[in-house]
C-alpha positions in Angstrom: 0.3 0.2 0.2 2.9 2.4 0.9 4.0 1.9 -3.0 0.4 3.5 -4.1 1.1 7.1 -2.4 3.5 8.5 -4.8 1.5 7.0 -7.7 -1.8 8.2 -6.8 -0.1 11.5 -5.6 1.2 11.9 -9.1 -2.3 11.2 -10.8 -3.9 13.4 -8.2 -1.7 16.1 -9.1 -2.0 15.7 -12.9 -5.6 16.1 -12.8 -5.2 18.9 -10.8 -3.2 20.7 -13.1 -5.0 19.6 -16.1 -8.6 20.3 -14.7 -10.4 23.1 -17.2 -9.6 26.7 -15.8 -11.7 29.7 -17.5 -10.6 33.1 -17.7 -11.8 36.0 -16.1 -14.4 38.1 -18.2 -13.1 41.1 -19.9 -15.4 44.6 -19.0 -16.5 46.9 -21.7 -13.2 48.6 -20.9 -11.0 46.1 -22.2 -8.5 47.1 -25.4 -10.3 47.8 -28.4 -8.4 44.8 -30.6 -9.2 42.6 -27.7 -12.6 40.3 -26.8 -14.6 41.4 -24.1 -17.5 39.3 -23.2 -19.3 42.3 -21.5 -19.4 43.6 -24.7 -20.6 40.5 -26.3 -22.9 40.0 -23.4 -24.4 43.6 -24.0 -25.7 42.7 -27.5 -26.5 39.2 -26.3 -28.9 40.9 -24.1 -30.5 43.1 -26.8 -31.1 39.9 -28.6 -32.5 37.4 -26.4 -35.4 39.0 -24.5 -37.6 36.3 -26.2 -37.8 33.5 -28.5 -36.8 34.3 -31.9 -38.0 31.3 -34.0 -37.5 31.6 -38.0 -40.2 33.7 -39.3 -41.3 35.5 -36.3 -41.0 39.6 -35.7 -38.6 38.7 -32.9 -36.2 37.2 -35.5 -36.6 39.8 -37.9 -35.3 42.3 -35.3 -32.6 40.5 -34.3 -31.6 40.4 -38.2 -32.1 43.5 -38.9 -29.7 44.6 -35.8 -27.0 42.3 -37.0 -26.9 43.7 -40.6 -27.0 47.1 -39.1 -23.8 46.5 -36.7 -21.5 44.5 -39.6 -22.7 47.4 -42.1 -21.2 50.0 -39.3 -18.2 47.9 -38.9 -17.5 48.2 -42.7 -18.5 45.0 -44.1 -20.5 44.8 -47.4 -23.5 42.9 -46.3 -25.9 40.7 -48.2 -28.9 39.0 -47.6 -30.0 35.9 -49.1 -33.7 34.4 -48.6 -33.5 31.0 -49.6 -37.2 29.9 -49.1 -38.7 31.7 -46.0 -35.3 32.0 -44.4 -32.8 34.8 -44.2 -28.9 34.4 -44.4 -26.8 37.6 -43.7 -23.8 37.3 -45.4 -20.9 39.7 -44.7 -17.6 40.5 -46.2 -14.6 42.6 -46.5 -14.9 45.0 -49.4 -13.3 43.4 -52.3 -13.1 40.0 -50.4 -13.4 36.9 -52.7 -15.3 33.5 -51.5 -12.0 32.4 -49.8 -10.7 33.1 -46.3 -12.1 33.1 -42.9 -15.6 32.9 -42.0 -17.1 33.3 -38.4 -20.1 31.7 -38.4 -23.2 31.5 -35.8 -27.0 31.1 -36.5 -29.6 33.7 -35.9 -33.2 32.0 -34.7 -33.7 30.0 -31.7 -36.6 27.4 -30.9 -40.1 28.3 -30.1 -39.8 27.4 -26.4 -36.2 29.4 -25.6 -35.1 32.9 -25.5 -31.8 31.7 -27.2 -29.1 33.6 -25.1 -26.4 30.5 -25.4 -27.9 28.8 -28.5 -27.1 30.7 -30.4 -27.3 34.1 -28.8 -23.8 33.2 -27.6 -22.4 32.2 -31.3 -23.9 36.0 -32.7 -22.3 37.9 -29.4 -18.7 36.1 -30.2 -18.9 36.8 -33.5 -20.0 40.1 -33.9 -17.6 40.9 -30.9 -14.7 39.3 -33.1 -15.6 40.9 -36.4 -15.4 44.1 -34.5 -11.8 43.3 -32.6 -10.5 42.4 -36.1 -12.0 46.0 -38.0 -10.7 48.1 -35.5 -9.5 50.3 -38.5 -11.1 48.1 -41.1 -11.9 44.6 -41.7 -9.1 42.8 -42.7 -9.2 41.0 -46.3 -10.4 37.6 -46.5 -12.8 37.9 -43.4 -16.1 37.2 -44.0 -19.3 36.7 -41.2 -22.1 34.4 -41.9 -25.3 34.3 -39.9 -27.5 31.4 -41.0 -31.0 31.0 -40.6 -33.1 27.9 -40.0 -30.3 26.1 -38.0 -32.9 24.7 -35.5 -35.2 23.4 -38.4 -32.7 21.1 -40.0 -29.6 22.9 -41.0 -31.8 24.5 -43.9 -29.8 28.1 -43.8 -26.3 26.5 -43.8 -27.6 24.0 -46.5 -28.6 26.6 -48.6 -26.0 28.8 -48.6 -23.2 26.0 -49.5 -25.6 24.8 -52.3 -25.3 28.4 -53.8 -22.1 29.2 -52.8 -18.9 28.5 -55.4 -16.0 26.5 -54.6 -13.1 28.0 -52.8 -10.6 27.5 -49.9 -12.7 28.4 -47.2 -12.4 27.9 -42.9 -15.5 28.0 -40.8 -15.3 28.9 -37.1 -18.5 27.8 -35.8 -20.1 28.9 -32.3 -22.7 27.0 -31.0 -24.1 25.7 -27.7 -25.9 22.9 -25.7 -25.4 24.5 -22.3 -24.8 27.9 -21.0 -21.8 27.6 -18.8 -18.2 25.6 -18.3 -15.4 25.2 -20.1 -15.3 25.7 -24.1 -15.1 22.9 -26.1 -13.6 22.6 -29.6 -15.1 19.3 -30.5 -15.0 19.1 -34.1 -12.5 19.8 -37.0 -12.2 19.6 -40.2 -8.9 19.4 -42.8 -5.8 18.4 -42.0 -5.1 17.7 -38.5 -1.4 18.8 -38.2 -2.0 22.1 -40.0 -5.2 23.1 -38.2 -3.3 22.3 -34.7 -0.3 24.3 -35.9 -3.1 27.6 -36.5 -4.3 26.5 -33.0 -1.3 26.7 -31.4 -0.4 30.0 -32.7 -3.9 31.3 -31.8 -2.9 30.7 -27.8 -6.6 28.9 -27.5 -7.1 27.2 -24.2 -10.3 25.5 -25.1 -10.8 21.8 -24.2 -10.0 20.2 -27.5 -9.4 16.3 -27.9 -9.5 13.7 -30.7 -11.5 11.5 -28.6 -14.0 14.3 -28.2 -14.2 14.3 -32.3 -14.2 11.1 -32.6 -17.3 10.2 -30.4 -19.0 13.2 -31.8 -18.6 12.1 -35.2 -20.6 8.7 -34.2 -23.5 10.5 -32.6 -26.7 11.6 -34.7 -26.2 15.1 -33.7 -25.4 17.8 -35.9 -24.5 21.7 -36.3 -24.2 24.1 -39.2 -20.7 22.8 -39.4 -21.8 19.4 -40.4 -22.7 21.2 -43.7 -19.6 22.9 -43.9 -17.6 20.0 -43.2 -19.6 18.0 -46.1 -19.0 20.7 -48.4 -14.9 20.4 -48.0 -14.3 23.4 -45.9 -11.8 23.7 -43.1 -12.5 24.7 -39.8 -13.2 24.5 -35.7 -16.6 23.8 -34.1 -17.0 25.4 -30.8 -19.7 24.6 -28.0 -20.7 25.2 -24.2 -21.7 22.0 -22.8 -22.3 22.9 -19.1 -25.8 23.3 -17.6 -27.0 21.7 -20.5 -30.5 21.2 -18.5 -31.3 25.1 -19.7 -30.8 23.8 -23.2 -33.9 24.3 -25.4 -35.9 25.9 -22.3 -37.0 29.0 -21.1 -34.0 29.0 -18.5 -31.8 29.7 -21.5 -31.6 33.3 -20.6 -28.6 35.9 -20.3 -28.9 35.6 -16.7 -27.8 31.9 -16.8 -25.0 32.5 -19.7 -21.3 32.6 -18.0 -19.4 35.6 -18.7 -16.5 33.6 -18.2 -17.3 30.7 -20.5 -18.4 33.7 -23.4 -14.9 35.0 -22.8 -13.0 31.7 -23.7 -14.8 31.1 -26.8 -14.4 34.7 -27.3 -10.6 34.3 -27.1 -10.5 31.3 -29.1 -12.2 32.6 -32.2 -10.4 35.8 -32.1 -7.1 34.4 -31.7 -7.7 31.3 -34.5 -9.2 34.3 -37.0 -6.0 36.3 -36.6 -3.9 33.0 -37.0 -5.4 32.4 -40.0 -5.5 36.0 -41.5 -1.9 36.1 -41.0 -1.1 33.1 -43.1 -0.7 33.2 -47.2 -3.5 32.2 -49.0 -2.8 28.6 -50.2 -4.2 25.4 -51.3 -5.1 22.8 -47.7 -2.8 20.3 -46.8 -3.2 17.1 -47.7 -5.3 15.3 -45.4 -3.4 14.0 -42.1 -4.7 12.5 -38.8 -3.1 13.2 -35.6 -4.4 11.9 -32.2 -4.4 15.4 -30.0 -5.4 16.7 -26.5 -5.4 20.0 -24.8 -3.1 19.4 -21.9 -3.0 22.1 -19.1 -3.1 24.8 -21.7 -0.9 23.1 -24.1 -2.1 21.4 -27.3 -0.4 17.9 -27.5 -0.7 16.2 -30.5 1.0 12.8 -31.8 0.5 10.4 -34.8 -1.6 7.6 -35.1 1.1 4.8 -35.4 2.8 6.5 -32.0 0.0 5.8 -30.3 -0.5 2.5 -31.0 3.0 1.5 -30.7 2.8 3.0 -27.1 -0.3 1.2 -26.6 1.0 -2.4 -27.5 4.0 -1.9 -25.6 2.8 -2.5 -22.2 1.7 -5.8 -23.3 5.6 -7.3 -22.9 4.9 -6.5 -18.9 1.9 -8.3 -18.5 1.7 -11.4 -16.3 -0.1 -13.9 -18.9 -0.3 -16.8 -16.8 -3.2 -14.7 -14.2 -4.5 -12.5 -17.3 -7.6 -14.6 -18.0 -8.7 -14.6 -14.2 -8.0 -11.4 -14.0 -10.2 -10.5 -17.4 -12.8 -12.5 -16.3 -13.2 -11.1 -12.8 -13.3 -7.6 -14.3 -16.0 -8.4 -17.0 -18.3 -9.6 -14.4 -17.6 -6.5 -12.3 -18.3 -4.5 -15.3 -21.6 -6.1 -16.0 -22.5 -5.7 -12.5 -21.7 -2.1 -12.6 -23.5 -1.2 -15.5 -26.5 -3.0 -14.2 -26.3 -1.1 -10.8 -25.7 2.2 -13.1 -29.2 0.8 -14.6 -30.8 1.0 -11.4 -29.8 4.1 -10.4 -31.2 5.6 -13.7 -34.5 3.7 -13.3 -34.8 5.1 -9.8 -34.3 8.7 -10.8 -37.2 8.1 -13.2 -39.4 7.1 -10.8 -38.5 10.0 -8.2 -37.9 12.7 -11.0 -40.6 12.4 -13.4 -39.1 14.6 -16.1 -36.0 12.6 -16.5 -37.2 10.6 -19.5 -38.6 13.5 -21.2 -35.5 16.4 -20.6 -34.2 17.4 -23.8 -30.5 17.2 -22.8 -30.2 16.9 -19.1 -32.0 17.0 -15.6 -31.5 20.0 -13.6 -28.6 19.9 -11.2 -27.7 16.1 -12.1 -24.6 16.5 -10.0 -25.7 14.3 -7.3 -26.7 11.5 -9.8 -22.7 11.6 -11.4 -21.3 11.2 -8.2 -23.5 8.2 -7.3 -22.6 6.6 -10.6 -19.0 7.6 -10.3 -18.6 6.2 -6.6 -20.2 3.0 -7.9 -17.5 3.1 -10.7 -14.9 3.0 -8.0 -16.3 0.7 -5.4 -15.8 -1.7 -8.6 -12.1 -0.6 -9.0 -11.4 -0.9 -5.2 -13.3 -4.7 -5.2 -10.9 -5.6 -8.2 -8.0 -4.1 -6.7 -8.6 -6.2 -3.8 -9.8 -9.7 -5.1 -8.6 -9.8 -8.8 -5.4 -11.9 -9.3 -3.1 -8.5 -10.4 -5.8 -6.1 -9.4 -6.8 -4.2 -12.9 -3.5 -4.5 -14.6 -4.4 -7.2 -17.1 -7.9 -5.7 -18.3 -6.1 -2.4 -18.6 -3.0 -3.7 -20.6 -5.5 -5.6 -23.0 -8.0 -2.7 -23.2 -5.4 0.0 -24.0 -3.8 -2.4 -27.1 -7.2 -3.3 -28.4 -8.1 0.5 -28.5 -4.7 2.0 -29.3 -4.7 -0.2 -32.0 -8.2 0.3 -33.8 -8.8 4.1 -32.4 -5.3 5.9 -31.7 -7.6 9.0 -31.5 -9.6 7.5 -28.6 -6.8 5.2 -27.3 -4.3 7.8 -26.3 -5.9 8.2 -23.2 -5.8 4.8 -22.0 -2.0 4.6 -22.8 -0.7 6.1 -19.5 -2.6 4.2 -17.4 -1.5 0.7 -19.2 2.3 1.9 -18.3 1.7 2.4 -14.8 -0.2 -1.1 -14.6 2.6 -2.4 -16.4 5.1 -1.4 -14.4 3.9 -1.9 -11.2 3.1 -5.6 -12.3 7.0 -5.3 -12.4 7.6 -4.0 -8.9 9.3 -0.9 -10.2 7.1 1.4 -8.6 8.9 5.0 -8.7 9.1 4.7 -12.8 5.4 4.4 -12.9 4.8 8.0 -11.2 5.7 9.8 -14.6 2.8 7.7 -16.4 0.6 8.2 -13.3 1.2 11.8 -13.8 0.5 11.7 -17.3 -2.6 10.2 -16.9 -4.3 12.6 -14.6 -3.4 15.3 -17.0 -5.1 13.6 -19.4 -8.3 12.4 -17.4 -8.5 15.3 -15.1 -10.4 17.1 -18.4 -11.7 14.0 -19.7 -14.0 13.8 -15.9 -14.8 17.3 -16.2 -16.4 16.9 -19.5 -17.6 13.0 -19.7 -20.4 13.7 -17.4 -22.0 16.7 -19.0 -21.3 15.5 -22.8 -22.9 12.3 -22.1 -25.8 13.5 -19.7 -27.5 11.4 -17.1 -29.3 9.6 -20.3 -26.0 7.3 -20.0 -25.7 6.8 -16.3 -25.2 3.0 -16.7 -22.2 4.2 -19.5 -20.7 6.6 -16.8 -20.6 3.8 -14.0 -18.4 2.2 -15.9 -16.0 4.8 -16.9 -13.9 4.7 -14.0 -13.2 0.7 -14.2 -12.0 1.5 -17.9 -10.0 5.1 -17.6 -8.4 4.0 -13.8 -7.3 0.7 -14.0 -3.6 1.4 -13.8 -3.7 3.3 -10.6 -5.9 0.4 -9.1 -3.3 -2.6 -10.4 -1.3 -4.2 -7.8 2.4 -5.5 -8.1 3.5 -8.9 -8.3 3.8 -11.1 -5.3 7.7 -11.9 -3.9 8.9 -14.9 -6.1 6.4 -14.6 -9.1 7.4 -13.9 -12.5 6.0 -11.1 -14.1 6.1 -12.1 -17.6 5.1 -15.6 -16.6 
């Protein structure tokens, strides 16, 4: 047990260092060339006193306001009216279709004022465009305000259908919540090229290839889906904290967190500048990377390296006890999922709105805590009664995921090394991968609950078993060959 302490402390330190942090919100007296959450929220406040579904008078008033504001900044503004929609296309004077496009949608659902969805995007886009246009709008800068996003991405689809082929980069802002860290959860284009501009931008929002891989498998869409399908490069941002307010009457300016607005705004402004400073050219050849935002730094690795690092701990596996350890793990995992399902069922009984909530139940923290503690209890059980704790299932699972999906498997690799080194009774070298595991898993745990929501409580219950196995492994007993 004494050997566990430095490993657990290293992991805890890594999680603390890697936990997402938000900047202070800049006031209205911030420098003109910088982003101010106060200025952005001042505009959002004007646009979101009531719902503004497509075709409503409230929506028309917001479009008129945006048209006036963008024209005042020096943009050439055109209205496109496909069907009953109204898209605003604002471009720097003389600009061709190529360049940087700041994108948000102007409509809301009929049930929500839409301060976050997508007043957030409108405020960020306008404030970023203002900061970039203190003297005049820079060449190759565009603003696209789409309509009908809530009706099936209709405005974005119509715009792309009528747009000429060109080298375009979209920075899209949307929201499924009102607070918390900003997430850049989807990219389009060559990953190394996009990450190079990301690093130059100084953006500290959370960005991981794991989030992108998972989101790409879900049936969810934003306007960015349309641009990505049309061959644009770009980045897709959102807030996901406070998701119980999504598409409800509580999506108000009072519930929109200024520090969250500031973080997305800083990123959008920084990325726009990074791309506008680059000489126009053809997009780089497609290439993928596994990547994560770790303590403010963007860490990327080629898939083959993640696979290699994920397979290497197989050489440290105690094969003799592996079958029994894996069987025990499978049984405990199944019981944990079933217990998580019981918690979910209980929540449906005691809170009738659970089954009908659009995104999340209000204040779900106790439910998250219950299922995560359940998963930790399973880890402790395996630590005590499995032949090698969780070493064998951790190493084998990591090898499989890192081999098949490196963009996801990277997050398991440090834990597999901890498990393998512990099995060799080499404790102190395990401190280094334990620290890295904490750096990766801290942001992961900050995101996983609001990303999956309480609809996925059984899955959340088993997450600790999958991700924390290395920390709950045991060293080989004296006289036992680690490789036997």
